[in-house]
All heavy atoms as TSV, in Angstrom:
chain	resi	resn	atom	element	x	y	z
A	1	MET	N	N	54.412	-73.320	-104.223
A	1	MET	CA	C	54.812	-73.870	-105.506
A	1	MET	C	C	55.137	-75.351	-105.316
A	1	MET	O	O	55.797	-75.710	-104.343
A	1	MET	CB	C	56.021	-73.106	-106.031
A	1	MET	CG	C	56.343	-73.408	-107.435
A	1	MET	SD	S	57.356	-72.074	-108.099
A	1	MET	CE	C	57.591	-72.700	-109.694
A	2	PRO	N	N	54.720	-76.212	-106.260
A	2	PRO	CA	C	54.960	-77.650	-106.078
A	2	PRO	C	C	56.441	-77.999	-106.199
A	2	PRO	O	O	57.193	-77.341	-106.904
A	2	PRO	CB	C	54.153	-78.297	-107.209
A	2	PRO	CG	C	54.014	-77.241	-108.229
A	2	PRO	CD	C	53.989	-75.933	-107.486
A	3	GLU	N	N	56.801	-79.052	-105.501
A	3	GLU	CA	C	58.181	-79.535	-105.553
A	3	GLU	C	C	58.323	-80.523	-106.709
A	3	GLU	O	O	57.495	-81.413	-106.876
A	3	GLU	CB	C	58.531	-80.234	-104.246
A	3	GLU	CG	C	58.453	-79.327	-103.051
A	3	GLU	CD	C	59.819	-78.890	-102.592
A	3	GLU	OE1	O	60.798	-79.518	-102.972
A	3	GLU	OE2	O	59.867	-77.902	-101.850
A	4	PHE	N	N	59.357	-80.367	-107.511
A	4	PHE	CA	C	59.621	-81.261	-108.616
A	4	PHE	C	C	60.688	-82.277	-108.196
A	4	PHE	O	O	61.602	-81.934	-107.455
A	4	PHE	CB	C	60.102	-80.491	-109.842
A	4	PHE	CG	C	59.044	-79.595	-110.422
A	4	PHE	CD1	C	59.117	-78.229	-110.268
A	4	PHE	CD2	C	57.981	-80.134	-111.128
A	4	PHE	CE1	C	58.149	-77.408	-110.799
A	4	PHE	CE2	C	57.011	-79.329	-111.662
A	4	PHE	CZ	C	57.080	-77.957	-111.498
A	5	PRO	N	N	60.601	-83.511	-108.693
A	5	PRO	CA	C	61.606	-84.515	-108.319
A	5	PRO	C	C	62.946	-84.324	-109.028
A	5	PRO	O	O	63.859	-85.091	-108.819
A	5	PRO	CB	C	60.949	-85.834	-108.726
A	5	PRO	CG	C	60.004	-85.466	-109.804
A	5	PRO	CD	C	59.533	-84.075	-109.475
A	6	TRP	N	N	63.066	-83.335	-109.884
A	6	TRP	CA	C	64.313	-83.062	-110.576
A	6	TRP	C	C	64.685	-81.599	-110.362
A	6	TRP	O	O	63.878	-80.786	-109.943
A	6	TRP	CB	C	64.189	-83.367	-112.073
A	6	TRP	CG	C	63.116	-82.580	-112.752
A	6	TRP	CD1	C	63.216	-81.320	-113.255
A	6	TRP	CD2	C	61.758	-82.957	-112.961
A	6	TRP	NE1	N	62.025	-80.901	-113.773
A	6	TRP	CE2	C	61.108	-81.883	-113.611
A	6	TRP	CE3	C	61.027	-84.100	-112.670
A	6	TRP	CZ2	C	59.767	-81.923	-113.961
A	6	TRP	CZ3	C	59.694	-84.129	-113.034
A	6	TRP	CH2	C	59.082	-83.057	-113.663
A	7	SER	N	N	65.897	-81.299	-110.657
A	7	SER	CA	C	66.391	-79.949	-110.464
A	7	SER	C	C	65.804	-79.010	-111.513
A	7	SER	O	O	65.749	-79.334	-112.697
A	7	SER	CB	C	67.919	-79.948	-110.583
A	7	SER	OG	O	68.411	-78.640	-110.524
A	8	THR	N	N	65.349	-77.853	-111.101
A	8	THR	CA	C	64.800	-76.874	-112.049
A	8	THR	C	C	65.612	-75.583	-112.012
A	8	THR	O	O	65.093	-74.514	-112.295
A	8	THR	CB	C	63.328	-76.560	-111.727
A	8	THR	OG1	O	63.229	-76.116	-110.372
A	8	THR	CG2	C	62.454	-77.761	-111.944
A	9	ASP	N	N	66.867	-75.694	-111.651
A	9	ASP	CA	C	67.698	-74.496	-111.632
A	9	ASP	C	C	68.027	-74.057	-113.052
A	9	ASP	O	O	67.693	-74.735	-114.025
A	9	ASP	CB	C	68.964	-74.720	-110.802
A	9	ASP	CG	C	69.866	-75.788	-111.391
A	9	ASP	OD1	O	69.411	-76.524	-112.275
A	9	ASP	OD2	O	71.029	-75.876	-110.955
A	10	GLY	N	N	68.665	-72.943	-113.187
A	10	GLY	CA	C	68.943	-72.368	-114.495
A	10	GLY	C	C	69.808	-73.229	-115.390
A	10	GLY	O	O	69.609	-73.268	-116.604
A	11	SER	N	N	70.759	-73.963	-114.821
A	11	SER	CA	C	71.649	-74.765	-115.651
A	11	SER	C	C	70.922	-75.938	-116.297
A	11	SER	O	O	71.205	-76.303	-117.438
A	11	SER	CB	C	72.843	-75.262	-114.826
A	11	SER	OG	O	72.409	-76.108	-113.787
A	12	THR	N	N	69.973	-76.521	-115.593
A	12	THR	CA	C	69.197	-77.629	-116.169
A	12	THR	C	C	68.314	-77.126	-117.307
A	12	THR	O	O	68.246	-77.749	-118.367
A	12	THR	CB	C	68.319	-78.293	-115.089
A	12	THR	OG1	O	69.156	-78.763	-114.045
A	12	THR	CG2	C	67.518	-79.439	-115.668
A	13	ILE	N	N	67.678	-76.011	-117.106
A	13	ILE	CA	C	66.808	-75.441	-118.135
A	13	ILE	C	C	67.631	-75.037	-119.350
A	13	ILE	O	O	67.227	-75.281	-120.492
A	13	ILE	CB	C	66.010	-74.252	-117.561
A	13	ILE	CG1	C	65.029	-74.776	-116.502
A	13	ILE	CG2	C	65.266	-73.509	-118.667
A	13	ILE	CD1	C	64.337	-73.711	-115.714
A	14	LEU	N	N	68.791	-74.468	-119.131
A	14	LEU	CA	C	69.670	-74.094	-120.241
A	14	LEU	C	C	70.126	-75.329	-121.009
A	14	LEU	O	O	70.127	-75.337	-122.253
A	14	LEU	CB	C	70.876	-73.306	-119.725
A	14	LEU	CG	C	71.894	-72.895	-120.780
A	14	LEU	CD1	C	71.252	-71.951	-121.790
A	14	LEU	CD2	C	73.099	-72.247	-120.138
A	15	ALA	N	N	70.494	-76.380	-120.307
A	15	ALA	CA	C	70.932	-77.608	-120.968
A	15	ALA	C	C	69.817	-78.204	-121.814
A	15	ALA	O	O	70.051	-78.656	-122.946
A	15	ALA	CB	C	71.410	-78.616	-119.927
A	16	LEU	N	N	68.591	-78.209	-121.303
A	16	LEU	CA	C	67.458	-78.729	-122.064
A	16	LEU	C	C	67.153	-77.859	-123.287
A	16	LEU	O	O	66.819	-78.371	-124.354
A	16	LEU	CB	C	66.223	-78.840	-121.173
A	16	LEU	CG	C	66.281	-79.942	-120.119
A	16	LEU	CD1	C	65.067	-79.846	-119.195
A	16	LEU	CD2	C	66.363	-81.308	-120.763
A	17	ALA	N	N	67.293	-76.551	-123.144
A	17	ALA	CA	C	67.056	-75.650	-124.275
A	17	ALA	C	C	68.112	-75.853	-125.365
A	17	ALA	O	O	67.782	-75.872	-126.558
A	17	ALA	CB	C	67.059	-74.196	-123.791
A	18	VAL	N	N	69.361	-76.029	-124.961
A	18	VAL	CA	C	70.427	-76.266	-125.935
A	18	VAL	C	C	70.207	-77.598	-126.638
A	18	VAL	O	O	70.329	-77.695	-127.868
A	18	VAL	CB	C	71.812	-76.212	-125.251
A	18	VAL	CG1	C	72.900	-76.736	-126.160
A	18	VAL	CG2	C	72.123	-74.793	-124.804
A	19	LEU	N	N	69.848	-78.636	-125.901
A	19	LEU	CA	C	69.571	-79.937	-126.494
A	19	LEU	C	C	68.395	-79.853	-127.474
A	19	LEU	O	O	68.442	-80.429	-128.560
A	19	LEU	CB	C	69.277	-80.963	-125.401
A	19	LEU	CG	C	68.980	-82.373	-125.874
A	19	LEU	CD1	C	70.181	-82.947	-126.624
A	19	LEU	CD2	C	68.614	-83.248	-124.696
A	20	HIS	N	N	67.360	-79.103	-127.119
A	20	HIS	CA	C	66.208	-78.911	-127.998
A	20	HIS	C	C	66.649	-78.261	-129.311
A	20	HIS	O	O	66.223	-78.685	-130.394
A	20	HIS	CB	C	65.169	-78.041	-127.283
A	20	HIS	CG	C	63.937	-77.786	-128.063
A	20	HIS	ND1	N	62.893	-78.665	-128.107
A	20	HIS	CD2	C	63.580	-76.737	-128.837
A	20	HIS	CE1	C	61.940	-78.173	-128.877
A	20	HIS	NE2	N	62.330	-77.002	-129.332
A	21	CYS	N	N	67.503	-77.251	-129.228
A	21	CYS	CA	C	67.983	-76.566	-130.434
A	21	CYS	C	C	68.880	-77.473	-131.279
A	21	CYS	O	O	68.792	-77.453	-132.510
A	21	CYS	CB	C	68.731	-75.294	-130.049
A	21	CYS	SG	S	67.641	-74.016	-129.389
A	22	VAL	N	N	69.710	-78.271	-130.643
A	22	VAL	CA	C	70.577	-79.207	-131.385
A	22	VAL	C	C	69.716	-80.219	-132.134
A	22	VAL	O	O	69.971	-80.529	-133.304
A	22	VAL	CB	C	71.576	-79.904	-130.434
A	22	VAL	CG1	C	72.251	-81.080	-131.095
A	22	VAL	CG2	C	72.594	-78.904	-129.932
A	23	ILE	N	N	68.684	-80.728	-131.489
A	23	ILE	CA	C	67.777	-81.663	-132.152
A	23	ILE	C	C	67.065	-80.973	-133.308
A	23	ILE	O	O	66.887	-81.552	-134.384
A	23	ILE	CB	C	66.774	-82.249	-131.137
A	23	ILE	CG1	C	67.500	-83.165	-130.163
A	23	ILE	CG2	C	65.655	-83.007	-131.837
A	23	ILE	CD1	C	66.661	-83.624	-128.987
A	24	GLY	N	N	66.678	-79.721	-133.136
A	24	GLY	CA	C	66.025	-78.966	-134.204
A	24	GLY	C	C	66.922	-78.745	-135.408
A	24	GLY	O	O	66.487	-78.891	-136.555
A	25	VAL	N	N	68.175	-78.412	-135.157
A	25	VAL	CA	C	69.133	-78.221	-136.253
A	25	VAL	C	C	69.384	-79.553	-136.957
A	25	VAL	O	O	69.480	-79.610	-138.193
A	25	VAL	CB	C	70.445	-77.590	-135.731
A	25	VAL	CG1	C	71.527	-77.629	-136.787
A	25	VAL	CG2	C	70.187	-76.161	-135.270
A	26	THR	N	N	69.461	-80.630	-136.201
A	26	THR	CA	C	69.640	-81.952	-136.792
A	26	THR	C	C	68.462	-82.294	-137.698
A	26	THR	O	O	68.651	-82.834	-138.794
A	26	THR	CB	C	69.802	-83.019	-135.689
A	26	THR	OG1	O	70.903	-82.653	-134.861
A	26	THR	CG2	C	70.024	-84.392	-136.278
A	27	ALA	N	N	67.266	-81.973	-137.265
A	27	ALA	CA	C	66.078	-82.215	-138.090
A	27	ALA	C	C	66.165	-81.442	-139.404
A	27	ALA	O	O	65.843	-81.968	-140.476
A	27	ALA	CB	C	64.813	-81.812	-137.337
A	28	ALA	N	N	66.622	-80.200	-139.339
A	28	ALA	CA	C	66.750	-79.386	-140.547
A	28	ALA	C	C	67.789	-79.974	-141.497
A	28	ALA	O	O	67.577	-80.010	-142.716
A	28	ALA	CB	C	67.124	-77.951	-140.173
A	29	LEU	N	N	68.886	-80.461	-140.959
A	29	LEU	CA	C	69.928	-81.039	-141.805
A	29	LEU	C	C	69.468	-82.356	-142.436
A	29	LEU	O	O	69.778	-82.629	-143.600
A	29	LEU	CB	C	71.207	-81.243	-140.995
A	29	LEU	CG	C	71.886	-79.959	-140.524
A	29	LEU	CD1	C	73.055	-80.275	-139.600
A	29	LEU	CD2	C	72.332	-79.114	-141.701
A	30	VAL	N	N	68.737	-83.152	-141.690
A	30	VAL	CA	C	68.193	-84.394	-142.251
A	30	VAL	C	C	67.226	-84.070	-143.390
A	30	VAL	O	O	67.285	-84.673	-144.465
A	30	VAL	CB	C	67.491	-85.228	-141.151
A	30	VAL	CG1	C	66.663	-86.357	-141.748
A	30	VAL	CG2	C	68.508	-85.776	-140.176
A	31	ALA	N	N	66.353	-83.101	-143.161
A	31	ALA	CA	C	65.391	-82.717	-144.192
A	31	ALA	C	C	66.098	-82.159	-145.427
A	31	ALA	O	O	65.689	-82.437	-146.562
A	31	ALA	CB	C	64.408	-81.696	-143.634
A	32	GLN	N	N	67.158	-81.388	-145.225
A	32	GLN	CA	C	67.893	-80.835	-146.361
A	32	GLN	C	C	68.516	-81.951	-147.189
A	32	GLN	O	O	68.501	-81.906	-148.411
A	32	GLN	CB	C	68.975	-79.871	-145.885
A	32	GLN	CG	C	69.730	-79.236	-147.038
A	32	GLN	CD	C	70.910	-78.414	-146.584
A	32	GLN	OE1	O	71.531	-78.724	-145.570
A	32	GLN	NE2	N	71.201	-77.356	-147.317
A	33	ARG	N	N	69.043	-82.964	-146.533
A	33	ARG	CA	C	69.634	-84.091	-147.263
A	33	ARG	C	C	68.585	-84.853	-148.043
A	33	ARG	O	O	68.907	-85.563	-148.988
A	33	ARG	CB	C	70.348	-85.030	-146.297
A	33	ARG	CG	C	71.588	-84.361	-145.712
A	33	ARG	CD	C	72.492	-85.326	-145.091
A	33	ARG	NE	N	72.959	-86.246	-146.128
A	33	ARG	CZ	C	73.865	-87.168	-145.942
A	33	ARG	NH1	N	74.408	-87.303	-144.763
A	33	ARG	NH2	N	74.232	-87.966	-146.909
A	34	ARG	N	N	67.330	-84.698	-147.660
A	34	ARG	CA	C	66.234	-85.346	-148.370
A	34	ARG	C	C	65.612	-84.417	-149.428
A	34	ARG	O	O	64.557	-84.710	-149.964
A	34	ARG	CB	C	65.170	-85.809	-147.392
A	34	ARG	CG	C	65.666	-86.926	-146.497
A	34	ARG	CD	C	64.633	-87.302	-145.466
A	34	ARG	NE	N	65.014	-88.501	-144.767
A	34	ARG	CZ	C	64.610	-89.718	-145.099
A	34	ARG	NH1	N	63.819	-89.897	-146.119
A	34	ARG	NH2	N	65.003	-90.756	-144.395
A	35	GLY	N	N	66.267	-83.291	-149.672
A	35	GLY	CA	C	65.829	-82.393	-150.729
A	35	GLY	C	C	64.826	-81.348	-150.297
A	35	GLY	O	O	64.171	-80.728	-151.138
A	36	ARG	N	N	64.685	-81.133	-149.010
A	36	ARG	CA	C	63.731	-80.139	-148.498
A	36	ARG	C	C	64.453	-78.833	-148.207
A	36	ARG	O	O	65.672	-78.777	-148.118
A	36	ARG	CB	C	63.040	-80.661	-147.236
A	36	ARG	CG	C	62.414	-82.022	-147.390
A	36	ARG	CD	C	61.339	-82.003	-148.429
A	36	ARG	NE	N	60.856	-83.374	-148.658
A	36	ARG	CZ	C	59.754	-83.643	-149.307
A	36	ARG	NH1	N	59.025	-82.681	-149.805
A	36	ARG	NH2	N	59.395	-84.892	-149.489
A	37	ARG	N	N	63.687	-77.767	-148.021
A	37	ARG	CA	C	64.271	-76.449	-147.762
A	37	ARG	C	C	64.814	-76.345	-146.340
A	37	ARG	O	O	64.089	-76.577	-145.369
A	37	ARG	CB	C	63.228	-75.368	-147.968
A	37	ARG	CG	C	62.848	-75.183	-149.400
A	37	ARG	CD	C	61.841	-74.094	-149.500
A	37	ARG	NE	N	61.925	-73.489	-150.812
A	37	ARG	CZ	C	61.186	-72.484	-151.181
A	37	ARG	NH1	N	60.309	-71.957	-150.355
A	37	ARG	NH2	N	61.315	-71.998	-152.389
A	38	LEU	N	N	66.077	-75.971	-146.241
A	38	LEU	CA	C	66.743	-75.894	-144.947
A	38	LEU	C	C	66.081	-74.856	-144.034
A	38	LEU	O	O	65.825	-75.138	-142.864
A	38	LEU	CB	C	68.226	-75.565	-145.129
A	38	LEU	CG	C	69.040	-75.414	-143.840
A	38	LEU	CD1	C	69.141	-76.747	-143.119
A	38	LEU	CD2	C	70.410	-74.862	-144.148
A	39	GLY	N	N	65.795	-73.676	-144.553
A	39	GLY	CA	C	65.229	-72.602	-143.730
A	39	GLY	C	C	63.889	-72.957	-143.120
A	39	GLY	O	O	63.652	-72.716	-141.931
A	40	ASN	N	N	63.020	-73.536	-143.922
A	40	ASN	CA	C	61.705	-73.930	-143.410
A	40	ASN	C	C	61.840	-74.977	-142.313
A	40	ASN	O	O	61.173	-74.910	-141.278
A	40	ASN	CB	C	60.830	-74.483	-144.537
A	40	ASN	CG	C	60.434	-73.430	-145.538
A	40	ASN	OD1	O	60.614	-72.237	-145.317
A	40	ASN	ND2	N	59.911	-73.858	-146.661
A	41	TRP	N	N	62.694	-75.949	-142.535
A	41	TRP	CA	C	62.868	-77.025	-141.569
A	41	TRP	C	C	63.638	-76.564	-140.340
A	41	TRP	O	O	63.460	-77.117	-139.250
A	41	TRP	CB	C	63.521	-78.231	-142.224
A	41	TRP	CG	C	62.491	-79.044	-142.928
A	41	TRP	CD1	C	62.090	-78.913	-144.220
A	41	TRP	CD2	C	61.697	-80.093	-142.371
A	41	TRP	NE1	N	61.098	-79.815	-144.495
A	41	TRP	CE2	C	60.840	-80.562	-143.380
A	41	TRP	CE3	C	61.636	-80.687	-141.116
A	41	TRP	CZ2	C	59.931	-81.587	-143.160
A	41	TRP	CZ3	C	60.736	-81.709	-140.913
A	41	TRP	CH2	C	59.893	-82.147	-141.918
A	42	LEU	N	N	64.471	-75.552	-140.502
A	42	LEU	CA	C	65.173	-75.010	-139.338
A	42	LEU	C	C	64.174	-74.360	-138.380
A	42	LEU	O	O	64.211	-74.601	-137.175
A	42	LEU	CB	C	66.243	-74.007	-139.767
A	42	LEU	CG	C	67.122	-73.449	-138.655
A	42	LEU	CD1	C	67.848	-74.570	-137.928
A	42	LEU	CD2	C	68.109	-72.452	-139.209
A	43	VAL	N	N	63.267	-73.576	-138.926
A	43	VAL	CA	C	62.232	-72.961	-138.086
A	43	VAL	C	C	61.375	-74.045	-137.444
A	43	VAL	O	O	61.116	-74.025	-136.237
A	43	VAL	CB	C	61.370	-71.985	-138.915
A	43	VAL	CG1	C	60.164	-71.519	-138.126
A	43	VAL	CG2	C	62.202	-70.800	-139.377
A	44	LEU	N	N	60.931	-74.996	-138.251
A	44	LEU	CA	C	60.114	-76.086	-137.727
A	44	LEU	C	C	60.871	-76.878	-136.666
A	44	LEU	O	O	60.316	-77.235	-135.623
A	44	LEU	CB	C	59.690	-77.002	-138.870
A	44	LEU	CG	C	58.755	-78.151	-138.521
A	44	LEU	CD1	C	57.430	-77.614	-138.020
A	44	LEU	CD2	C	58.549	-79.035	-139.718
A	45	GLY	N	N	62.151	-77.137	-136.913
A	45	GLY	CA	C	62.951	-77.894	-135.963
A	45	GLY	C	C	63.179	-77.163	-134.659
A	45	GLY	O	O	63.142	-77.761	-133.586
A	46	LEU	N	N	63.405	-75.856	-134.725
A	46	LEU	CA	C	63.636	-75.094	-133.500
A	46	LEU	C	C	62.366	-74.963	-132.673
A	46	LEU	O	O	62.424	-74.840	-131.451
A	46	LEU	CB	C	64.219	-73.720	-133.829
A	46	LEU	CG	C	65.641	-73.744	-134.376
A	46	LEU	CD1	C	66.084	-72.338	-134.757
A	46	LEU	CD2	C	66.609	-74.362	-133.392
A	47	ILE	N	N	61.218	-75.017	-133.331
A	47	ILE	CA	C	59.954	-74.977	-132.599
A	47	ILE	C	C	59.564	-76.374	-132.123
A	47	ILE	O	O	59.172	-76.571	-130.981
A	47	ILE	CB	C	58.835	-74.371	-133.479
A	47	ILE	CG1	C	59.127	-72.898	-133.742
A	47	ILE	CG2	C	57.469	-74.543	-132.820
A	47	ILE	CD1	C	58.228	-72.265	-134.768
A	48	GLY	N	N	59.690	-77.349	-133.014
A	48	GLY	CA	C	59.172	-78.678	-132.727
A	48	GLY	C	C	60.137	-79.650	-132.086
A	48	GLY	O	O	59.709	-80.641	-131.502
A	49	GLY	N	N	61.431	-79.414	-132.193
A	49	GLY	CA	C	62.408	-80.280	-131.555
A	49	GLY	C	C	62.331	-81.729	-132.003
A	49	GLY	O	O	62.476	-82.039	-133.186
A	50	THR	N	N	62.084	-82.624	-131.068
A	50	THR	CA	C	62.086	-84.055	-131.336
A	50	THR	C	C	61.016	-84.446	-132.358
A	50	THR	O	O	61.262	-85.287	-133.230
A	50	THR	CB	C	61.879	-84.843	-130.032
A	50	THR	OG1	O	62.899	-84.456	-129.111
A	50	THR	CG2	C	61.951	-86.330	-130.262
A	51	ALA	N	N	59.852	-83.849	-132.267
A	51	ALA	CA	C	58.781	-84.162	-133.226
A	51	ALA	C	C	59.204	-83.805	-134.652
A	51	ALA	O	O	58.906	-84.541	-135.600
A	51	ALA	CB	C	57.504	-83.424	-132.848
A	52	ALA	N	N	59.908	-82.698	-134.815
A	52	ALA	CA	C	60.388	-82.309	-136.137
A	52	ALA	C	C	61.456	-83.275	-136.643
A	52	ALA	O	O	61.507	-83.575	-137.838
A	52	ALA	CB	C	60.938	-80.889	-136.098
A	53	LEU	N	N	62.286	-83.789	-135.750
A	53	LEU	CA	C	63.299	-84.756	-136.146
A	53	LEU	C	C	62.649	-86.049	-136.630
A	53	LEU	O	O	63.039	-86.606	-137.654
A	53	LEU	CB	C	64.266	-85.047	-134.998
A	53	LEU	CG	C	65.374	-86.057	-135.282
A	53	LEU	CD1	C	66.225	-85.604	-136.467
A	53	LEU	CD2	C	66.222	-86.265	-134.052
A	54	VAL	N	N	61.641	-86.499	-135.927
A	54	VAL	CA	C	60.912	-87.698	-136.360
A	54	VAL	C	C	60.261	-87.452	-137.718
A	54	VAL	O	O	60.339	-88.293	-138.620
A	54	VAL	CB	C	59.864	-88.102	-135.301
A	54	VAL	CG1	C	58.952	-89.195	-135.820
A	54	VAL	CG2	C	60.557	-88.547	-134.019
A	55	ALA	N	N	59.640	-86.296	-137.882
A	55	ALA	CA	C	58.994	-85.964	-139.161
A	55	ALA	C	C	60.026	-85.894	-140.292
A	55	ALA	O	O	59.764	-86.376	-141.401
A	55	ALA	CB	C	58.250	-84.636	-139.049
A	56	ALA	N	N	61.181	-85.317	-140.029
A	56	ALA	CA	C	62.225	-85.210	-141.056
A	56	ALA	C	C	62.735	-86.589	-141.459
A	56	ALA	O	O	63.078	-86.812	-142.625
A	56	ALA	CB	C	63.379	-84.346	-140.550
A	57	CYS	N	N	62.778	-87.494	-140.512
A	57	CYS	CA	C	63.222	-88.857	-140.830
A	57	CYS	C	C	62.176	-89.623	-141.629
A	57	CYS	O	O	62.513	-90.520	-142.400
A	57	CYS	CB	C	63.547	-89.613	-139.551
A	57	CYS	SG	S	65.028	-89.023	-138.731
A	58	LEU	N	N	60.921	-89.274	-141.457
A	58	LEU	CA	C	59.838	-89.991	-142.137
A	58	LEU	C	C	59.446	-89.398	-143.485
A	58	LEU	O	O	58.825	-90.084	-144.304
A	58	LEU	CB	C	58.600	-90.033	-141.240
A	58	LEU	CG	C	58.754	-90.833	-139.945
A	58	LEU	CD1	C	57.494	-90.725	-139.098
A	58	LEU	CD2	C	59.097	-92.279	-140.230
A	59	VAL	N	N	59.789	-88.129	-143.719
A	59	VAL	CA	C	59.402	-87.485	-144.977
A	59	VAL	C	C	60.171	-88.134	-146.129
A	59	VAL	O	O	61.367	-88.408	-146.010
A	59	VAL	CB	C	59.649	-85.953	-144.910
A	59	VAL	CG1	C	61.114	-85.608	-144.928
A	59	VAL	CG2	C	58.949	-85.237	-146.043
A	60	PRO	N	N	59.481	-88.428	-147.220
A	60	PRO	CA	C	60.189	-89.053	-148.341
A	60	PRO	C	C	61.123	-88.067	-149.025
A	60	PRO	O	O	60.889	-86.864	-149.043
A	60	PRO	CB	C	59.055	-89.485	-149.287
A	60	PRO	CG	C	57.880	-88.670	-148.908
A	60	PRO	CD	C	58.043	-88.289	-147.475
A	61	ALA	N	N	62.178	-88.591	-149.612
A	61	ALA	CA	C	63.132	-87.761	-150.343
A	61	ALA	C	C	62.479	-87.238	-151.605
A	61	ALA	O	O	61.698	-87.932	-152.249
A	61	ALA	CB	C	64.380	-88.550	-150.683
A	62	LYS	N	N	62.791	-85.983	-151.952
A	62	LYS	CA	C	62.253	-85.397	-153.184
A	62	LYS	C	C	62.953	-85.990	-154.388
A	62	LYS	O	O	64.161	-86.172	-154.390
A	62	LYS	CB	C	62.467	-83.885	-153.196
A	62	LYS	CG	C	61.372	-83.112	-152.559
A	62	LYS	CD	C	61.548	-81.640	-152.862
A	62	LYS	CE	C	60.333	-80.869	-152.417
A	62	LYS	NZ	N	60.506	-79.444	-152.664
A	63	GLN	N	N	62.188	-86.281	-155.393
A	63	GLN	CA	C	62.738	-86.780	-156.663
A	63	GLN	C	C	62.900	-85.598	-157.603
A	63	GLN	O	O	61.975	-84.843	-157.818
A	63	GLN	CB	C	61.788	-87.813	-157.289
A	63	GLN	CG	C	61.538	-89.010	-156.412
A	63	GLN	CD	C	62.776	-89.846	-156.189
A	63	GLN	OE1	O	63.627	-89.929	-157.060
A	63	GLN	NE2	N	62.892	-90.433	-155.017
A	64	ASP	N	N	64.064	-85.419	-158.155
A	64	ASP	CA	C	64.303	-84.298	-159.090
A	64	ASP	C	C	63.823	-84.604	-160.477
A	64	ASP	O	O	63.613	-85.601	-160.944
A	64	ASP	CB	C	65.783	-83.963	-159.144
A	64	ASP	CG	C	66.250	-83.312	-157.860
A	64	ASP	OD1	O	65.395	-82.727	-157.149
A	64	ASP	OD2	O	67.440	-83.386	-157.555
C-alpha cells in the first residue's frame, strides 16, 4: 500500500468527515436564507460539501 505524506488514521478521517458535514449544513443554511428549500440543499450540501457551499453563495435570491 502506498505511503501518504499525511496521517490517515481514524481521527483524521473523522475530522475531515465532520468538517465536510459542517460545510454542507452551512451551504443549506445559506441557500435557505436566499429563499431555497432547506431539505433539498441539505442533501446537496452533505453530498457536495464545498462545491455546494460555493453554489449556494452564487445562486440568486428568490423574488417573492
